[in-house]
C-alpha positions as CSV (number, residue, x, y, z in Angstrom):
1,A,91.4,90.7,106.8
2,K,92.6,87.1,107.5
3,D,91.3,84.5,105.1
4,G,92.4,81.1,106.5
5,A,96.2,81.3,106.7
6,D,96.4,84.2,104.2
7,W,95.8,87.9,104.4
8,K,93.5,89.6,101.9
9,I,93.0,93.3,101.1
10,R,89.2,94.1,101.4
11,K,89.3,97.8,100.8
12,P,89.7,99.9,98.7
13,L,89.8,96.7,96.4
14,E,89.4,93.0,96.9
15,T,92.8,91.3,96.1
16,R,95.6,89.2,97.5
17,A,97.8,90.8,100.2
18,D,101.5,90.1,100.8
19,Y,101.7,88.1,104.0
20,G,105.0,89.4,105.2
21,S,104.1,93.1,104.6
22,V,100.8,92.8,106.5
23,E,102.4,90.8,109.4
24,G,105.1,93.4,109.5
25,L,102.5,96.2,109.9
26,I,100.6,94.4,112.6
27,G,103.9,93.7,114.4
28,R,104.7,97.4,114.3
29,V,101.3,98.3,115.8
30,Q,101.5,95.5,118.3
31,T,104.9,96.5,119.7
32,V,104.6,100.3,119.6
33,Q,105.9,101.8,122.8
34,M,105.2,105.2,124.3
35,K,108.1,107.6,124.6
36,S,106.5,110.0,127.0
37,I,103.2,111.0,128.5
38,A,101.7,114.2,127.3
39,A,98.5,114.1,129.4
40,D,97.2,111.6,131.9
41,Q,93.6,112.7,131.6
42,A,93.2,114.4,128.2
43,T,90.5,117.0,127.9
44,P,88.7,117.9,124.6
45,A,91.1,120.9,124.5
46,D,94.1,118.6,124.9
47,L,92.9,116.4,122.1
48,K,92.6,119.4,119.8
49,K,96.0,120.6,120.9
50,Y,97.7,117.3,120.1
51,G,95.9,116.7,116.8
52,L,93.8,113.9,118.2
53,E,90.4,115.6,117.8
54,K,90.7,114.7,114.1
55,P,93.5,112.1,114.1
56,E,96.0,111.8,111.3
57,A,95.5,108.1,111.3
58,T,93.2,105.6,113.0
59,V,94.1,101.9,113.4
60,N,91.4,99.4,114.3
61,V,92.6,95.9,115.1
62,N,90.1,93.1,115.5
63,A,91.0,89.6,117.0
64,G,87.8,87.6,117.5
65,S,85.6,89.6,119.7
66,A,88.4,91.8,121.0
67,R,89.0,95.2,119.4
68,A,91.6,97.8,119.9
69,T,91.9,101.3,118.4
70,L,95.0,103.4,118.1
71,L,94.7,107.1,117.2
72,I,97.7,109.0,115.8
73,G,97.8,112.8,116.1
74,G,100.1,115.6,115.3
75,K,103.9,116.0,115.5
76,A,105.4,116.1,119.0
77,T,109.1,116.3,118.1
78,D,111.2,115.5,115.0
79,T,111.1,111.8,115.9
80,T,107.8,111.4,117.7
81,V,104.0,112.0,117.3
82,Y,101.1,112.1,119.7
83,A,99.0,109.0,120.1
84,R,96.2,107.6,122.1
85,D,94.6,104.2,122.9
86,A,90.9,105.0,122.3
87,S,90.0,103.0,125.4
88,K,92.2,105.1,127.7
89,P,92.2,108.8,128.6
90,A,96.0,109.4,128.4
91,V,97.8,111.0,125.4
92,V,101.4,109.7,124.8
93,T,104.1,110.1,122.2
94,V,105.4,107.3,120.0
95,E,108.0,107.0,117.3
96,S,106.9,108.9,114.2
97,A,108.3,106.1,112.0
98,L,105.0,104.3,112.7
99,M,103.3,106.8,110.5
100,D,105.5,105.9,107.6
101,D,103.9,102.4,107.6
102,L,100.4,103.8,108.2
103,K,100.7,106.3,105.2
104,K,101.4,103.5,102.7
105,G,98.7,102.8,100.2
106,A,97.0,99.5,99.5
107,D,99.4,98.7,96.6
108,D,102.3,98.6,99.1
109,Y,100.6,95.7,100.9
110,R,99.6,93.8,97.7
111,R,101.1,90.5,96.8
112,K,103.4,91.1,93.9
113,D,104.0,87.5,92.8
114,L,102.1,86.9,89.6
115,F,101.7,83.2,90.2
116,E,101.2,81.1,93.3
117,F,102.4,77.8,91.8
118,R,106.0,76.6,92.1
119,A,107.9,74.6,89.5
120,Y,107.8,71.5,91.6
121,N,104.0,71.4,92.0
122,A,102.8,72.4,88.5
123,N,101.0,69.7,86.6
124,R,99.9,71.4,83.4
125,V,100.8,74.6,81.6
126,E,99.2,76.2,78.5
127,L,100.8,79.0,76.6
128,I,98.3,80.8,74.3
129,R,99.4,83.3,71.7
130,G,96.4,84.1,69.5
131,K,95.6,80.8,67.7
132,D,98.9,79.2,68.7
133,V,98.6,77.0,71.8
134,V,101.4,75.0,73.4
135,V,100.5,72.6,76.2
136,F,102.8,70.6,78.5
137,E,101.7,68.0,81.1
138,R,103.6,66.4,83.8
139,V,103.9,62.6,83.7
140,K,104.4,60.8,87.0
141,G,107.4,58.6,87.1
142,Q,106.8,54.9,87.4
143,G,108.7,52.6,89.7
144,E,111.0,53.3,92.7
145,N,113.0,56.6,92.5
146,A,111.6,57.3,89.0
147,Q,111.6,61.0,88.1
148,D,108.6,62.8,86.7
149,K,108.9,64.0,83.1
150,W,107.2,66.6,80.9
151,R,105.3,65.8,77.8
152,R,104.2,68.2,75.1
153,V,100.5,67.5,74.5
154,S,100.0,70.1,71.8
155,P,101.0,70.6,69.1
156,N,102.7,67.4,67.9
157,A,102.6,65.2,71.0
158,A,106.1,64.3,72.1
159,D,108.3,64.1,75.2
160,A,109.6,67.5,76.3
161,D,113.0,68.5,77.7
162,R,112.4,68.3,81.4
163,D,115.1,70.7,82.4
164,K,113.9,73.4,79.9
165,V,110.2,73.1,81.1
166,D,111.3,73.3,84.7
167,A,113.4,76.3,84.0
168,M,110.6,78.1,82.2
169,L,108.2,77.3,85.1
170,A,110.8,78.6,87.7
171,K,111.0,81.9,85.8
172,L,107.2,82.2,85.7
173,A,106.9,81.4,89.4
174,N,109.5,84.1,90.3
175,M,107.9,86.9,88.3
176,R,106.9,89.9,90.4
177,A,105.1,93.1,89.6
178,T,106.9,96.4,90.1
179,S,103.7,98.5,90.3
180,F,100.0,98.4,89.6
181,V,98.0,100.4,87.0
182,D,94.4,101.0,86.1
183,G,92.5,101.4,82.9
184,K,94.3,99.0,80.7
185,G,91.4,96.6,80.0
186,A,91.1,97.3,76.2
187,L,94.6,96.1,75.3
188,S,94.9,92.9,73.2
189,P,96.5,90.0,74.9
190,A,100.0,89.0,73.6
191,L,100.2,85.9,75.8
192,E,97.9,84.0,78.1
193,I,99.3,81.4,80.5
194,H,97.2,78.8,82.3
195,V,98.8,76.7,85.0
196,K,97.3,73.8,87.0
197,F,99.1,72.7,90.2
198,D,98.7,70.8,93.4
199,D,97.6,67.7,91.5
200,G,95.3,69.7,89.3
201,K,93.2,71.0,92.3
202,K,94.2,74.6,91.6
203,E,94.4,76.7,88.4
204,E,95.5,80.2,87.8
205,V,95.5,82.3,84.6
206,V,97.7,85.3,83.9
207,T,97.4,87.4,80.7
208,F,100.3,89.5,79.4
209,V,99.8,92.6,77.1
210,K,102.1,95.1,75.5
211,D,101.5,98.8,76.2
212,G,104.2,100.6,74.2
213,A,107.5,99.7,75.8
214,D,105.8,98.3,78.9
215,V,104.6,94.8,79.7
216,L,101.5,94.5,81.8
217,A,100.2,91.3,83.4
218,R,96.7,90.6,84.6
219,R,95.5,87.8,87.0
220,R,91.9,87.0,87.2
221,E,91.5,90.1,89.3
222,A,90.5,93.7,88.8
223,R,93.8,95.6,88.3
224,A,96.8,95.1,86.1
225,A,100.3,94.5,87.4
226,H,103.1,96.5,85.8
227,L,106.3,94.4,85.0
228,A,109.8,95.8,84.8
């Protein structure tokens, strides 16, 4: 479902969706073309014959008050499957490659970036390891063409190396999950990272845990991301 300019997954779980992946799927459905006509006026017997009585996949697309439904049936040839626009009586064939996208699970369309911030718009970062807390804050440059700098707020307040902090933030911003796993809620956190960005208007928190040789990361959402 569209949420402003972003896509969100609503079922089977509530979470962020990868914009490009969802747009790609919609583009595939939007541009699908028939390869041949199997039946102009499909009868109930035809629908059963072509696997459309109980479709392999059903795609419902809503745009405002408009609604379209595409039904995908059985195999027609090695490269095509039977399909039908639910509002029309005809049965046609379409490329079977469409089914590859429709068979993907929710995880394939999830956003895999752990963080939404970017190094240039981060204002504050907190690194928490048990009782050890390290905090950096961006200090706006004063005067014409003055550059921002980073300051270590805790522990032992002092100026920080700007290039090193920016490099750390760039690595965090580029972290991506390789897969998603369930049932890891009891693991003790090894590191928790809080980042404020967009002039402090937004904040996100990611917790990292060790699970044997694996590293898991959890946003403030339901499931844990598995890192390489």
